[in-house]
C-alpha positions as CSV (number, residue, x, y, z in Angstrom):
1,M,39.4,-1.4,89.2
2,N,40.8,-4.8,87.8
3,K,44.5,-5.1,87.0
4,E,44.2,-3.9,83.1
5,E,42.3,-0.9,84.4
6,S,45.0,0.1,86.6
7,R,47.5,-0.5,83.9
8,I,45.7,1.6,81.5
9,I,46.0,4.7,84.1
10,E,49.7,3.9,84.9
11,L,50.3,3.5,80.8
12,R,49.0,7.3,80.6
13,E,50.9,8.6,83.0
14,L,54.4,7.1,81.8
15,L,53.5,8.0,78.4
16,H,52.6,11.6,78.9
17,K,55.7,11.8,80.9
18,Y,57.8,10.4,78.1
19,N,56.1,12.7,75.6
20,Y,57.0,15.6,77.8
21,E,60.8,14.5,78.0
22,Y,61.2,14.1,74.5
23,Y,59.7,16.9,73.0
24,V,59.7,19.7,75.5
25,L,62.9,19.0,77.7
26,N,64.9,17.2,74.6
27,Q,65.5,14.4,76.6
28,S,64.8,10.9,75.9
29,S,64.8,8.1,78.3
30,I,63.3,5.2,76.4
31,T,63.5,4.3,72.6
32,D,61.0,4.6,69.7
33,Y,60.3,1.0,70.2
34,Q,59.4,1.0,73.9
35,F,57.2,4.0,73.4
36,D,55.4,2.4,70.6
37,A,55.0,-0.8,72.5
38,L,53.3,1.1,75.2
39,M,51.3,3.0,72.9
40,N,50.1,-0.2,71.5
41,E,49.3,-1.7,74.6
42,L,47.1,1.3,75.6
43,I,45.6,1.0,72.5
44,E,44.2,-2.5,73.0
45,L,43.4,-1.9,76.4
46,E,41.4,1.1,75.8
47,K,39.5,-1.1,72.9
48,K,38.3,-3.4,75.9
49,Y,37.7,-1.1,78.2
50,P,35.8,1.8,76.6
51,N,34.6,3.2,79.8
52,M,38.2,4.1,80.4
53,Y,38.2,6.5,77.5
54,D,40.0,9.9,78.2
55,E,39.8,12.9,75.4
56,N,43.6,13.4,76.7
57,S,44.9,10.2,76.5
58,P,47.8,9.6,74.9
59,T,46.3,7.6,72.2
60,N,44.0,10.9,71.2
61,R,46.9,12.4,69.8
62,V,49.5,11.9,67.8
63,G,51.6,12.2,69.7
64,G,53.6,15.0,71.6
65,M,54.7,19.4,73.1
66,V,56.1,22.2,71.2
67,V,59.2,24.0,73.1
68,E,58.7,28.1,73.4
69,D,62.2,28.6,72.3
70,F,61.5,28.4,68.6
71,N,58.9,29.8,66.2
72,K,55.7,27.7,65.9
73,I,54.9,26.2,62.2
74,T,51.4,24.9,61.7
75,H,52.0,22.0,59.1
76,R,49.7,22.3,55.5
77,T,48.7,18.5,56.4
78,P,49.2,16.7,59.8
79,M,52.3,15.0,59.8
80,M,50.7,11.4,60.8
81,S,52.6,8.6,62.4
82,L,52.1,5.0,61.2
83,G,50.6,1.9,63.2
84,D,53.1,-0.4,64.4
85,V,53.5,-4.2,63.9
86,F,55.9,-6.6,65.9
87,S,55.8,-9.9,64.8
88,Y,55.1,-11.3,61.3
89,D,51.8,-12.7,61.8
90,E,50.7,-9.0,62.8
91,L,52.4,-8.3,59.3
92,R,50.2,-10.7,57.4
93,G,47.1,-9.6,59.3
94,F,47.6,-6.2,57.9
95,H,48.0,-7.5,54.5
96,K,44.9,-9.5,55.2
97,K,42.9,-6.4,55.7
98,I,44.3,-4.9,52.6
99,R,43.5,-7.6,50.5
100,D,40.1,-8.2,51.6
101,V,39.3,-4.5,50.4
102,L,41.0,-4.7,47.0
103,G,40.1,-8.7,46.5
104,Y,43.4,-9.9,45.2
105,D,46.6,-11.1,47.0
106,D,49.5,-10.2,44.8
107,I,49.7,-6.4,46.4
108,E,52.4,-4.7,45.4
109,Y,54.3,-3.0,48.5
110,I,57.3,-0.5,48.8
111,C,59.8,-1.2,51.7
112,E,61.5,1.2,53.3
113,L,64.2,1.5,56.2
114,K,63.1,3.1,59.3
115,I,65.7,5.5,60.1
116,D,66.0,6.1,63.6
117,G,66.2,9.8,63.8
118,L,64.0,12.9,64.0
119,A,61.1,13.4,61.3
120,M,61.5,16.7,59.6
121,S,59.6,18.6,56.9
122,L,60.7,20.9,54.3
123,M,59.2,23.7,52.7
124,Y,60.3,25.3,49.1
125,E,58.6,28.3,47.4
126,D,60.4,29.5,44.1
127,G,62.5,27.0,44.1
128,K,63.9,28.3,47.5
129,L,64.4,26.2,51.0
130,V,61.6,28.6,53.0
131,Y,61.8,26.7,56.3
132,G,62.0,23.3,58.0
133,A,60.1,22.3,60.4
134,T,60.0,18.9,63.5
135,R,56.7,17.1,63.7
136,G,56.2,18.4,67.3
137,N,52.6,17.3,68.3
138,G,51.9,16.5,64.3
139,T,49.9,19.7,63.7
140,V,52.3,22.4,65.0
141,G,56.2,22.0,64.9
142,E,59.2,24.0,65.6
143,E,60.9,25.8,63.1
144,V,64.7,24.8,63.2
145,T,65.6,26.4,59.7
146,H,68.8,28.1,60.8
147,N,69.9,24.4,61.6
148,I,68.5,22.8,58.6
149,R,70.7,25.0,56.6
150,T,73.9,23.4,58.2
151,I,73.0,19.9,56.7
152,K,74.9,19.7,53.5
153,S,72.8,16.9,51.9
154,I,69.8,19.3,52.0
155,P,69.3,21.4,48.9
156,L,69.0,25.0,49.6
157,T,67.6,25.8,46.2
158,I,65.8,23.4,43.8
159,K,64.9,23.7,39.8
160,E,61.3,23.3,40.8
161,K,59.8,26.8,41.0
162,R,56.2,26.0,42.3
163,T,55.3,25.5,46.1
164,L,56.2,22.0,47.5
165,E,56.8,20.1,50.7
166,V,59.0,17.2,51.4
167,R,59.4,15.2,54.9
168,G,61.8,12.8,55.7
169,E,64.1,12.2,58.8
170,V,67.1,14.1,60.0
171,Y,70.0,11.6,61.5
172,M,73.2,11.3,63.0
173,P,75.5,8.5,60.9
174,K,77.6,6.3,63.1
175,E,81.0,7.5,62.4
176,S,79.6,11.0,63.2
177,L,78.6,9.7,66.6
178,R,81.7,8.0,67.1
179,K,84.0,11.1,66.4
180,I,81.4,13.5,68.6
181,N,81.8,11.3,71.4
182,E,85.7,11.1,71.3
183,K,85.8,15.1,71.4
184,R,83.6,14.8,73.9
185,K,85.3,12.0,76.0
186,E,88.6,14.2,75.7
187,N,86.7,17.2,76.9
188,G,85.4,15.4,79.6
189,E,81.9,15.9,78.6
190,S,79.1,13.5,79.0
191,L,78.6,11.3,76.1
192,F,75.8,10.7,73.6
193,A,73.9,7.7,74.0
194,N,72.6,6.9,70.9
195,C,72.4,8.6,67.3
196,R,68.6,9.2,67.8
197,N,69.6,11.5,70.8
198,A,72.3,13.2,69.3
199,A,70.3,14.1,66.3
200,S,67.3,15.3,68.5
201,G,69.6,17.4,70.8
202,S,71.4,18.9,67.8
203,I,68.6,19.8,65.4
204,R,67.0,21.9,68.2
205,Q,70.4,23.8,69.1
206,M,69.8,27.7,69.3
207,D,73.3,28.3,68.1
208,S,73.6,26.8,64.3
209,N,77.3,26.4,64.7
210,I,76.6,23.5,67.2
211,A,74.2,21.8,64.8
212,A,77.0,22.5,61.9
213,S,79.7,20.5,63.9
214,R,77.6,17.6,64.5
215,G,77.7,15.9,60.9
216,L,73.8,15.4,60.7
217,D,72.5,14.1,57.6
218,M,68.5,13.5,56.1
219,F,67.0,10.9,54.0
220,I,63.5,12.1,52.4
221,Y,60.9,9.3,52.6
222,T,57.7,11.8,51.4
223,F,57.2,14.0,48.5
224,C,53.5,15.5,49.6
225,D,53.0,17.5,46.2
226,N,52.8,14.4,43.9
227,D,49.5,15.6,41.9
228,L,52.0,18.2,41.2
229,F,53.9,15.9,38.9
230,D,51.1,13.0,38.3
231,I,52.6,10.8,40.1
232,S,50.8,7.4,41.3
233,S,53.0,5.5,43.0
234,Q,55.4,5.9,46.1
235,S,58.6,4.4,44.5
236,N,58.0,7.1,41.6
237,S,57.7,9.7,44.0
238,L,60.8,9.2,45.7
239,D,62.8,8.8,42.8
240,K,61.1,12.4,41.8
241,A,62.7,13.5,44.9
242,S,66.1,12.0,44.1
243,E,65.4,13.9,40.9
244,L,65.1,17.0,42.4
245,G,68.3,17.0,44.1
246,F,67.1,15.0,47.7
247,K,68.7,12.5,49.2
248,T,66.6,9.6,49.5
249,N,67.6,5.9,50.7
250,K,68.6,3.8,48.1
251,E,67.9,0.5,50.3
252,R,64.2,0.8,49.3
253,R,62.6,-1.9,47.7
254,V,59.4,-2.9,45.7
255,C,57.9,-6.3,46.8
256,L,55.1,-8.0,45.3
257,G,52.9,-10.0,48.2
258,I,53.4,-10.1,51.7
259,E,56.0,-13.0,51.8
260,S,58.5,-10.9,49.6
261,V,58.2,-8.2,52.3
262,I,59.1,-10.6,55.0
263,D,62.2,-11.6,53.4
264,Y,63.2,-8.1,53.1
265,I,62.8,-7.3,56.9
266,K,64.8,-10.5,57.5
267,E,67.4,-9.5,55.1
268,Y,67.8,-6.1,57.0
269,A,67.5,-7.4,60.3
270,L,71.0,-9.1,59.6
271,K,72.5,-6.2,57.8
272,R,71.2,-3.3,60.3
273,D,74.3,-3.5,62.3
274,D,76.6,-3.1,58.7
275,L,74.4,-0.3,58.0
276,A,76.2,3.5,58.2
277,Y,73.1,4.6,59.9
278,D,70.8,3.4,63.1
279,I,67.3,1.7,62.0
280,D,64.6,0.6,64.1
281,G,62.4,-1.0,61.7
282,V,61.1,-1.4,58.2
283,V,58.2,1.1,56.6
284,I,55.9,-0.8,54.6
285,K,53.3,1.0,52.1
286,V,51.3,-0.1,49.5
287,N,53.1,1.2,46.6
288,D,50.1,2.5,44.2
289,M,48.8,5.8,45.6
290,K,45.5,5.3,43.4
291,L,44.5,2.6,46.2
292,H,45.3,4.5,49.2
293,D,42.0,6.2,49.4
294,L,40.2,3.0,48.9
295,I,41.8,1.3,51.4
296,G,41.3,4.3,53.7
297,Y,42.6,6.1,57.1
298,T,42.0,5.7,60.6
299,M,41.8,9.0,62.7
300,K,45.4,8.7,63.5
301,V,47.1,6.6,60.7
302,P,46.6,5.4,57.5
303,K,45.3,1.9,56.5
304,W,47.9,1.2,53.7
305,A,51.2,1.5,55.5
306,I,52.4,-0.3,58.5
307,A,55.7,-0.1,60.5
308,Y,57.6,-3.3,61.4
309,K,59.3,-2.6,64.5
310,F,62.6,-4.8,65.3
311,P,62.3,-6.6,68.7
312,A,63.5,-5.1,72.0
313,M,67.2,-6.0,72.9
314,E,67.2,-7.9,76.1
315,V,70.4,-7.5,78.4
316,K,71.6,-9.9,81.2
317,T,72.6,-7.9,84.5
318,R,72.3,-8.5,88.7
319,L,69.5,-7.5,90.5
320,K,71.3,-6.0,93.5
321,D,68.5,-5.1,95.6
322,I,64.7,-4.1,95.7
323,I,63.4,-0.4,96.8
324,Y,60.4,1.3,97.1
325,T,58.4,4.6,95.9
326,V,55.2,6.1,96.8
327,G,52.7,7.7,94.4
328,R,50.0,10.4,94.9
329,T,47.2,8.0,95.4
330,G,49.7,5.8,97.8
331,K,50.4,3.2,95.4
332,I,53.6,1.7,96.5
333,T,55.6,0.5,93.7
334,P,58.4,-1.7,94.2
335,N,61.6,-1.3,91.7
336,A,64.7,-3.1,91.2
337,V,68.1,-1.9,91.9
338,L,70.3,-3.1,89.3
339,E,74.0,-3.7,88.1
340,P,74.5,-0.7,85.8
341,V,74.3,-2.2,82.5
342,L,74.2,-0.6,78.9
343,V,71.0,-1.4,77.0
344,A,70.2,0.1,73.5
345,G,72.4,2.9,74.2
346,S,71.6,3.7,77.6
347,T,73.0,2.8,81.5
348,I,70.2,1.3,83.2
349,S,70.5,0.9,87.1
350,R,67.0,0.6,87.6
351,A,63.6,-1.1,86.8
352,T,60.1,-1.5,87.4
353,L,58.7,-4.3,89.3
354,H,55.2,-3.1,89.0
355,N,53.7,-5.0,92.5
356,E,54.2,-7.9,94.7
357,D,52.3,-10.5,92.2
358,F,54.4,-9.4,89.4
359,I,57.4,-10.1,91.5
360,K,56.2,-13.6,92.8
361,E,55.0,-14.7,89.3
362,R,58.5,-14.5,87.9
363,D,60.2,-15.8,91.4
364,I,62.5,-12.9,91.4
365,K,65.1,-12.7,94.3
366,I,67.4,-10.3,95.3
367,G,70.9,-11.2,94.0
368,D,69.2,-13.0,90.8
369,N,71.2,-12.1,87.5
370,V,67.9,-11.1,85.7
371,Y,67.4,-10.2,81.8
372,I,65.9,-6.4,81.3
373,R,64.4,-4.7,78.2
374,K,63.5,-1.0,77.7
375,A,59.9,-2.0,77.3
376,G,57.9,-0.4,80.0
377,D,59.0,2.5,82.1
378,V,61.2,5.2,82.3
379,I,63.5,2.5,84.4
380,P,63.0,-0.6,82.0
381,E,61.4,-3.9,82.9
382,V,62.7,-7.1,84.3
383,V,61.4,-9.7,81.7
384,K,62.9,-12.9,83.4
385,V,65.2,-14.5,86.2
386,E,67.9,-16.9,84.9
387,K,67.4,-19.2,87.5
388,E,70.8,-21.7,86.4
389,D,72.5,-18.9,87.7
390,R,71.7,-18.9,91.0
391,T,74.0,-20.0,93.9
392,G,71.7,-20.1,96.8
393,S,73.0,-16.8,98.4
394,E,69.9,-15.0,96.9
395,I,67.4,-13.6,99.0
396,S,63.7,-14.4,98.5
397,F,61.2,-11.4,98.1
398,C,59.0,-10.3,100.7
399,M,56.8,-7.5,100.5
400,I,57.1,-4.8,103.1
401,E,54.0,-4.1,105.4
402,E,54.9,-0.3,106.0
403,C,54.9,2.8,103.8
404,P,58.6,3.6,103.5
405,M,58.1,7.2,104.1
406,C,55.8,7.6,106.8
407,G,55.7,4.4,108.4
408,S,51.8,3.6,108.1
409,K,50.3,0.3,107.8
410,L,49.9,-1.0,103.6
411,S,46.6,-2.0,102.5
412,K,45.4,-3.9,99.5
413,I,42.4,-2.1,97.8
414,D,40.1,-2.6,94.7
415,D,41.6,-5.5,92.7
416,G,44.2,-6.6,95.6
417,A,47.4,-6.3,93.2
418,H,48.9,-3.0,94.5
419,H,49.9,-1.9,97.9
420,Y,48.5,1.7,99.5
421,C,49.8,3.6,101.8
422,L,46.5,5.3,103.0
423,N,47.9,7.8,105.4
424,P,46.9,11.3,103.9
425,N,49.6,13.1,105.7
426,C,52.1,10.8,103.9
427,D,54.8,13.6,102.7
428,A,55.3,11.2,99.8
429,R,51.8,11.2,98.6
430,N,51.3,14.7,99.3
431,I,54.3,15.6,97.1
432,E,52.9,13.6,94.3
433,S,49.3,15.2,94.8
434,I,50.9,18.6,94.4
435,I,52.8,18.0,91.4
436,H,49.5,16.9,89.7
437,Y,47.9,19.9,90.8
438,V,50.3,21.9,89.0
439,S,50.9,19.9,86.1
440,K,50.3,21.0,82.4
441,G,46.9,19.2,81.9
442,A,45.8,20.1,85.3
443,M,46.3,23.7,86.6
444,D,49.0,24.4,84.4
445,I,51.1,26.4,86.9
446,E,54.6,27.2,84.9
447,G,57.6,27.4,87.4
448,L,56.1,24.5,89.8
449,G,57.7,22.0,88.3
450,E,58.9,18.5,90.4
451,K,62.0,19.5,91.7
452,V,60.6,23.0,93.0
453,V,57.5,21.6,94.5
454,E,59.6,19.0,96.3
455,E,62.0,21.9,97.4
456,L,59.5,24.4,98.9
457,Y,57.5,21.3,100.3
458,N,60.7,20.3,102.2
459,L,60.9,23.8,103.3
460,G,57.5,24.0,104.7
461,F,56.5,26.5,102.3
462,I,53.8,24.5,100.7
463,K,52.4,21.7,102.5
464,N,49.2,20.9,100.7
465,I,47.4,22.2,97.5
466,A,46.0,25.2,98.9
467,D,49.3,26.6,100.3
468,I,50.3,27.3,96.9
469,Y,47.7,30.0,96.5
470,D,49.9,31.6,99.8
471,I,53.2,31.4,98.5
472,N,53.8,35.0,98.0
473,K,54.2,35.5,101.5
474,Y,57.4,33.5,101.1
475,A,58.7,35.8,98.5
476,N,61.6,37.2,100.4
477,E,62.8,33.9,101.6
478,L,62.6,32.7,98.2
479,K,64.8,35.5,97.0
480,T,67.6,33.8,99.2
481,L,67.7,30.5,97.9
482,E,69.6,29.5,94.9
483,G,68.0,29.7,91.6
484,Y,65.2,31.6,92.9
485,G,65.5,35.1,91.0
486,E,63.0,38.2,91.4
487,K,61.5,37.6,87.6
488,S,61.1,33.7,88.2
489,I,59.3,34.2,91.4
490,N,57.3,36.9,90.2
491,N,56.5,35.0,87.4
492,M,55.2,31.8,89.3
493,I,53.2,34.0,91.4
494,D,51.6,35.2,88.1
495,A,50.8,31.9,87.2
496,I,49.2,30.9,90.3
497,E,46.8,33.6,90.1
498,K,46.0,33.1,86.6
499,S,45.2,29.5,87.6
500,K,42.4,30.9,89.6
501,T,40.4,31.7,86.4
502,L,40.4,28.4,85.1
503,S,37.2,26.5,84.5
504,L,36.0,24.2,86.8
505,E,36.5,20.4,84.9
506,R,40.7,21.8,85.4
507,V,39.9,21.9,88.9
508,L,38.5,18.5,89.1
509,F,41.2,17.0,87.3
510,A,43.6,18.8,89.3
511,L,42.2,17.5,92.8
512,G,43.3,14.3,91.3
513,I,40.1,11.9,92.1
514,K,40.7,8.4,92.1
515,E,39.6,7.4,88.4
516,V,38.5,10.8,87.1
517,G,40.6,11.9,84.2
518,A,40.6,14.7,82.1
519,K,37.2,13.5,79.8
520,T,35.4,12.6,83.3
521,S,36.1,15.7,84.9
522,K,34.9,17.8,81.5
523,I,31.5,15.5,81.4
524,L,30.9,16.6,85.3
525,A,31.7,19.9,84.8
526,K,29.2,20.6,82.1
527,R,26.8,18.6,83.7
528,Y,26.5,20.0,87.1
529,R,27.9,23.3,86.3
530,N,29.5,24.3,89.9
531,I,31.3,22.3,92.6
532,D,28.2,22.4,95.0
533,A,26.1,20.7,92.7
534,L,28.6,17.9,92.0
535,I,29.4,17.9,95.7
536,S,25.7,16.8,96.5
537,V,25.0,14.3,93.6
538,S,24.2,10.7,94.5
539,E,26.5,7.8,93.5
540,E,23.0,6.5,91.8
541,E,22.7,9.2,89.7
542,L,26.4,9.2,88.8
543,R,26.4,5.5,87.7
544,N,23.4,6.5,85.2
545,I,25.5,8.7,83.3
546,K,27.4,7.8,80.3
547,D,31.2,6.9,80.7
548,I,30.9,6.9,84.6
549,G,30.8,3.1,85.8
550,E,30.2,1.7,89.4
551,V,33.9,2.1,90.6
552,M,34.3,5.9,89.1
553,A,30.8,7.0,90.8
554,R,31.8,5.3,93.9
555,S,35.2,7.0,94.0
556,I,33.5,10.4,93.4
557,C,31.1,9.9,96.2
558,E,33.8,8.8,98.6
559,Y,36.2,11.7,97.7
560,F,33.2,14.3,98.2
561,S,32.2,12.7,101.2
562,D,35.7,13.2,103.0
563,D,35.5,16.5,105.6
564,S,39.3,16.9,104.9
565,K,38.4,17.4,100.8
566,L,35.6,19.5,101.4
567,N,37.8,21.6,103.8
568,L,40.4,21.8,100.9
569,I,38.0,22.9,98.6
570,G,36.6,25.1,101.0
571,K,40.0,26.9,101.1
572,L,41.0,27.1,97.3
573,R,37.3,29.1,97.0
574,E,38.4,31.2,99.7
575,Y,41.7,32.0,97.8
576,G,39.5,33.0,94.9
577,V,40.3,29.6,92.7
578,N,37.0,29.5,90.3
579,M,34.6,26.6,91.0
580,E,32.0,27.2,88.1
581,Y,32.2,25.6,84.7
582,L,33.1,28.5,82.2
583,S,31.8,27.8,78.8
584,N,30.2,29.7,75.7
585,E,28.6,26.6,74.5
586,D,24.9,27.4,76.0
587,N,25.4,30.5,73.3
588,F,25.5,28.3,70.3
589,K,22.6,25.6,71.1
590,E,21.4,26.3,67.5
591,T,24.7,26.6,65.3
592,I,24.9,24.5,61.9
593,F,27.9,22.7,63.7
594,N,25.7,20.9,66.7
595,H,26.3,17.5,66.4
596,K,28.2,17.5,63.0
597,N,31.3,15.8,62.0
598,V,33.7,18.9,61.3
599,L,37.1,18.5,59.9
600,V,39.5,21.6,59.6
601,T,42.4,21.5,57.2
602,G,45.3,24.1,56.0
603,T,46.4,27.3,57.8
604,L,43.5,29.9,59.6
605,E,44.7,33.3,60.0
606,N,42.4,33.9,63.1
607,F,42.9,30.7,65.0
608,K,45.8,28.3,65.9
609,R,44.7,24.6,65.4
610,D,43.8,23.8,69.0
611,E,42.1,27.0,69.4
612,I,39.3,26.1,66.4
613,K,39.4,22.7,67.5
614,E,38.2,23.6,71.0
615,L,35.9,26.3,69.8
616,L,34.2,23.9,67.5
617,D,33.9,21.4,70.5
618,N,32.0,24.0,72.6
619,L,29.9,24.5,69.4
620,G,29.0,20.7,69.7
621,A,30.5,19.5,66.8
622,N,32.6,16.3,66.5
623,V,36.3,17.4,65.3
624,V,37.4,14.4,63.4
625,G,40.9,13.9,61.7
626,S,40.1,12.7,58.2
627,V,37.9,12.8,54.6
628,S,35.0,10.3,54.5
629,K,31.6,10.3,53.4
630,K,30.7,10.9,57.0
631,L,31.9,13.9,57.2
632,D,29.4,16.8,57.3
633,F,31.7,20.2,56.9
634,L,35.2,20.9,55.9
635,I,36.5,24.2,57.2
636,V,39.4,25.5,54.9
637,G,42.4,27.8,55.5
638,T,45.2,28.5,53.2
639,D,47.3,25.4,51.7
640,P,44.6,22.9,52.4
641,G,46.2,19.8,50.7
642,S,44.4,17.1,49.7
643,K,41.9,16.7,51.7
644,L,39.9,19.7,50.0
645,E,39.6,18.0,46.6
646,K,38.9,14.7,48.8
647,A,36.2,16.6,50.0
648,T,34.9,18.3,47.1
649,N,34.4,14.8,44.9
650,L,32.2,13.9,48.0
651,G,30.0,16.8,47.8
652,I,30.9,17.8,51.2
653,R,29.9,21.2,52.3
654,I,33.3,23.5,52.4
655,I,33.6,26.3,54.6
656,Y,36.1,29.0,54.0
657,E,37.7,31.0,56.7
658,D,35.6,34.2,55.8
659,E,32.2,32.3,55.7
660,L,33.6,30.7,59.3
661,M,33.9,34.1,60.7
662,S,30.3,35.2,59.7
663,L,28.8,32.1,61.0
664,L,30.8,32.8,64.4
665,E,29.6,36.2,64.2
666,E,25.8,35.4,64.1
């Protein structure tokens, strides 16, 4: 595996972690700009290395998870994100693609400020606010109506009696943040880092009194039901929203040609500090909606709109020391210990240094003044060294030769960029392996979070993956520990038992076989059906499977030729962990969905969105995200939106839920 392929795996892990922090824990350790920068880096690397495709990659999803504290709302149409650009040249490239489609240069765009807040959908029926829902994962969001009602700029009733939806950004004005932090400081409470974090945390409060005290506001940026009013442009759409009583941002501007757009961006880059709210960029859309379908869509984003993101802030501070962490594969990562500094609203005291080559290429020394930015990890990245500040007292970097946890000799393997601890009994590696095994995408054992795993490991209750299934013998000891009540212990044990029934692909992914992600795990499980067949497969046979290359095939064979790994699998089998591929797909070989492009729109009565997608996948369908001439079937629920009309006009077969249920019964 080369450096870029290793970076793909690293980026996926980071982005999954950030999604979890932001959407589940209601925390944010990086800004939207930093997240988008990582996402774009991953998108480009995955294009370059199609053999690294993983269906669970953050790029295959619009994004994130839904907390359990709120009711779930399935959006009528997905709340899509926008593609991003970070330079004027990229913006001109966006324009060129549209110009090539339309055949002329003087394209009318509308520019809108990109408010740094929380995306929100508002649904109205019979002139009354029915619910407010967050974006969530793009398909299903969290209902936060009780808090939405406290925002005074949001109308509770409107004069239009037809069902309609608007979308926009809930945000906290700068003055509201100042007043709140002033009060929190007086009370000895921690301060909010920035307006975006404060808005996100406030709108997810269970107590609406708290949200009401936070001074939130909302700008509407999308009027979803333009067809009801024969609206044909984004500018007129926003005017209509204003007419109905919604607050829209007045700084928007219609610009002719891309250079006028760039002038607008330059203007507001200078004005942004003087605005009453935070912005992190500018959204650019083709104003004429009749052109949108002609310009088209990708699976995830429209081609007729883009977000220009302002550059990340760089701040200078002192690098005090370099320390090391150990991952589950044994990879050693050097990290900078920094003089604490405020960067884009967050106090930073750590930054990743990636590997030995990264440090040497930048000539980083302990004691240097360095520039950091939030562009890489939970702990931001060191960008460059200010060598003119050197006094001669700086200490040159020398990579450690032994594991900081177990003392084993480190080795360089594969591409030679990273050092690894190869000791299978290294405590740090074992802890990280257990954390991966119980994680959401693997065995999904609730109650065994990172801190719990580390505590149970240090107590000696869990020393390897198999020990998880014997934790019930420590139930009495656990009850004596702080934070372990009888109910939480029982829930944990129930979750452990439930994990035994999962299909083989989940087990393969959870085992943490190097190079093997969720997609590859499913490919292997479907092909070999049980763990024993996979254990005996040859490297040559694996290399001949689509999406499995030489490096991955070798890694799989090395894993299953390791006696300690086979012993682990044997123990898991003894504890009752399923080692078979569980699927009903064999019963559906001859259905009409096999090898067909299928799209689901609207709300289905009998299925959640994730459930119907998984079912269609098992039926052999290729589930897509947009209407095009290549679409074979459109499955329609209630409130299908514009996709139904588009599919009907293209002559695509429409399957309503009643017919779908009949087909499934057959």
